NUPAVEX-989057 format. One record per residue (C-alpha): x, y, z. Coordinates in pm, whole numbers, plus 50000, padded with zeros to 5 digits. Layout:
XYZ...
This chain:
953447981195830955328000795568955567987295217959357986795242959257963395542956347940895442955107935595091951827917095156948557935395214945017921795270942987945495058939617944795235941337957295551942327989095369938728000695339938208032795536941918039295598942948075595575945228085195285947898111895346950418129795127954118131795232953468164495417950888148295643947878164595477944868141895444943938133095085940898111095153939888075595248940388041995077937108028294940938267999494720941147984194527941407976294155942747943594013943057932293653942317895493591944707878593350944907846993142945907812193261948687810293521949177847893539947977861093879945597891093889947507923993905946727950794163946877983893977945708009094238943288021094502939958038894478940148068494718937258090694821938148127694841935958157394926933258163594823932458126094797934438122194475936138088894407939508089894232942058063894123945508063194288948028040094112950068016694332953208033294196952218064294398951648044594721954778046594936953608032195268950728012495420950178004295785947237995296007946018031196028947018049495710948148049495349950788074295233951018085294870953608105994689953578129594394950618147194238947318128494270944948130893975941578143294110939528132893808936538111293896937268073893887935568054093611936058016493606937268002493276936087970093117939187950293214939167961493581937587944293881936717960794215938057939494500935547949594767932687956894531932997926294307935397899894444934367897694810931557872494866932267858394521932087820294494935097801894356936057764994347938987748094522941037729894259941867698994468938567691694646936227708994400934467725194698932757758394649934137785694878933417822594931936107849494912936367869795235939557888895158942277891494896946017894294968948377911794725952167910894727954717933294561957107916294319960737926594262959527945993958957427967194203954237954794041951607941294281949907907694224947177888294403948957860694595946447845794841942747844394920941057842595259938047820295193935247803095383933827768995306930077764995297928507751995619926967717295640924387701795869923607724196167926707745396107925737778795957929347787395877932077765695735935797766495809937897796195699941327791995545943967809995341944797795094999947137805094718945307823094440945987794894192944407769094424940997781194310939317784593973937437816193881940167842893904941597838993555940307850693221939427822192981941667818892678938637827392464938167861292634937857891592412941007894892198942287928992316942267918792683943937885692597946777903292417947147928592701947597899692945950327885192724952097919092705951937924493081955487913093160957167928292854959287959592855957627991092717959947991592414958957955592329955267963592375955727993092139957187969491877954207946191913951727974791878953537987991571953067954591394949297953391463946607966891237945438002191311942117990591460943777963891674946497987691791943908011991927941877983792090944917970992279946078005992378942658013092530943017982592758946427993292897946358013193221947478049593211951018044893343951678014893121950368032992813952448063692903955598042192915954718026692580953998060792423957548071092510958828041992297956358043292005957108060891678955368093891616952758081091371951578052791597951238073391913949488101891730947028076891587946328062391932946028095392119943598108391855941468077191899941338079592280938708099092468940088133692546940048128692926941878095392893944478110592660945078138692910945528113393192948158094692990950028126692901950228135393272951958101893337954548106793061957958122593098957298159893034959738161492744958088131992568954608145792640955628179392491957008161892182953708143792136951658175492183953788193991928952918167491667949158170991722946908196391551947128228891753943458228491851943668192891985946918200292171945328230792333942218210892432944408184492602946458210992782943218225592920942318191293062945728184693220946418194893581947468231793582950988226093721951708198893463950208219793184952428249293279955538227593246954388214692908953568249192774957058260692871958658230892696956618237292382958258271592344961678255592280963038240891959962828202791952966588199691898967648223592174968428217392541965028231792635963258208792392965158177892510965178183792886962958168693152961548192993406961588166893686965218159493785966198154194150966438188594313967268195994678967958227394885971488233195024970488223095379969488187795269971708159195382973418130795203970758107695351968038129495194969758128394857970238090794861966598085694956965538105894651967788088294400966588054294525963238061994362962838033094116960828055193880963978075293804966048065893502969698057293580970768089593411968518111693626969478092393941973178099193877972968135893973971258157294239970888194294160971198218994448969238251394427967768278494644964048275794713961748269294542962978235094433960238230594171961308240693821961968268293744963808268794075965618294294282969258301194197971158270394078974148262994307975688231694157975508194194119976118164894355977178132494186975778100294331979218083694358980408111694586977218108994791977978072094851981368080794997980178106295253978518102595600974678104095587974508136095793976778156395565975078186195400974888184095022976038220395002979498208195108979678183794815978548205994528980488203194202980708238394060982898227693766980028211293576978798241193380975088241493294973758250392951971028274392845967708261892704968648273792353971858252992335971608232492011971938194891986975408197591827976728215892135975108190892369976598160692192980098175792212979688182992585978398148092661981238132092464984008154992592983168151192961981638116092964978348129493095975058111393147973048142593240973478180193217971618208193402969748234893203969408270193347967938303193229969698336793216969018342893586970558309193686967198293293767967288255793703964788246593430965498209393401968108184493287969058168192958969938131192979972108110492749969198088792633967338119492504970448131492322970948097792153967248095592068967448128891882970728119891707969168089191547966978090991233963338099591304962248064391200964968045591393962378025391588961098010991259964527999091145965227961791163968257950091364970057937191054969527970690878970757990091183973957969691189975047980090840977318008790745
């Protein structure tokens, strides 16, 4: 079953399934799944899979990179981090630690044994434990008791007690908040507490929060993290934000982190670090939606449906000659999503290219960008080099972010509403 068609998966049944990338190349095999237990009525959250790759190395694959699951395979997308998996203190292995675990039925107070764990995907795309396949203990001459499926909250033993260690308790409370709100909470904590809580967040969550934190707070946290962990978080960040963070670190620490980051990601970051912070090159992301001219409208719509894209990046598809990784082949033009919606799925995107939207060079200053965005009501703008290779795209949120005072995140609402 694909994730898009069915959103419930029994996790023990995934063990041994082959994992493939979108091109059909085998990545490895599923060995376990990771859940994070939470406080009270909050169901455990499924954060990712433990995958064994050659040579017998176990890595962590976040659920956000899992695009499909059926009875015979798991398909992942994007770059997979090949660093060896190390379980953190707030994580629980489903197969290694939850299966055969004894829990108690709330109503009957019977002790049962967990045989499997079902997880479902919520509308937010997060995965949560929803049901348990359990077996009652046998009685009399029966060596095995009855098996049944129960909702996760019909048993006790899968929630953290309210007295659990403070950092994990606060992380559980922050779990449903937006990254910007989590950043505000972290900012108000003491330095020691802020680092403790940040260490308990998973990589993708911490990356999202870093993009919303002020410079001082995120520098403090990244300097307190282990170097490998900090590199993992930087890889999950938007490249422009990661480059901004690296530029604020001492040069020797920034270089050490770049050495630990995957080579392709590090190359993008090194290129971004050569541009002025307030130029198109310094503001742009290197990961817009890019397609070759022989792609179809259906291909384009499938790409912009990616929920990880910001609305600004999803509004435009950039058409280039191969390669379509930045820096690309020659930039041909832009397809706007509204036009894509009005055309038959089989239409080639090359027939819909807008050649009137002129790209900017990486050295274009912020003042020029703001005038272009205002004059033409833009939400994104392509950035090309002198040879018309697409380097990335600047989005309206990055422009606004750099127009505001450096400490705008620290300004109270009533102060911001003044003059």
